[in-house]
C-alpha positions, -999 to 999 in steps of 0.1 A, spaced: 917 308 -773 891 292 -789 861 276 -774 858 238 -776 824 234 -795 812 195 -785 790 182 -812 780 150 -791 762 166 -765 727 145 -759 697 168 -758 674 145 -753 647 151 -727 647 114 -721 621 86 -721 588 98 -717 563 92 -685 533 66 -688 500 76 -665 484 43 -654 449 41 -638 439 7 -619 413 -10 -615 397 -8 -579 365 -22 -560 354 12 -553 346 34 -581 321 20 -607 323 15 -644 306 46 -652 322 73 -629 359 61 -644 343 66 -682 327 104 -667 362 106 -650 382 99 -686 356 130 -711 357 152 -685 391 155 -674 408 141 -708 381 151 -729 384 117 -742 358 107 -768 324 90 -751 342 54 -772 381 59 -758 369 69 -721 348 34 -723 376 11 -746 401 28 -717 375 19 -687 373 -19 -701 407 -23 -704 413 -11 -664 384 -34 -654 394 -67 -671 429 -63 -671 434 -43 -639 446 -12 -647 451 12 -686 477 36 -697 452 67 -700 480 95 -705 519 103 -712 540 131 -716 569 141 -696 576 142 -661 556 169 -648 526 167 -671 522 128 -660 526 136 -621 499 165 -628 475 138 -643 486 118 -615 473 146 -588 442 148 -608 436 114 -605 440 103 -571 416 136 -566 386 119 -583 398 93 -561 408 65 -587 439 48 -581 468 58 -603 507 57 -604 531 67 -633 560 51 -642 589 59 -671 589 41 -702 616 26 -718 
C-alpha cells in the first residue's frame, strides 16, 4: 500500500518571541546604552534611542527571534542587572 502524503501540514516555527527591557530606578541611562552597544552590537544612536524609549515609555522591545534565542538574551540582560522579560508576538 502506498504511504499517504500530507500536503496541508503546517511547518511554520510559530510566532517569534520579543525581548522587553523595562525601566528601573537603579541603572543609569549611560549604563543601559553601554549594555545595548556592547551586548547587542547596536550602533550608539540605536542604543540611545532604545534606552530613551525604556526611560520615557517604561519599556522597549530590543530583540526578537526564536524562543531559545530570546531566552539567551533574557539571561544576558539579567546578568547585566537589567529588568527584562520575554513575550510571544501575536
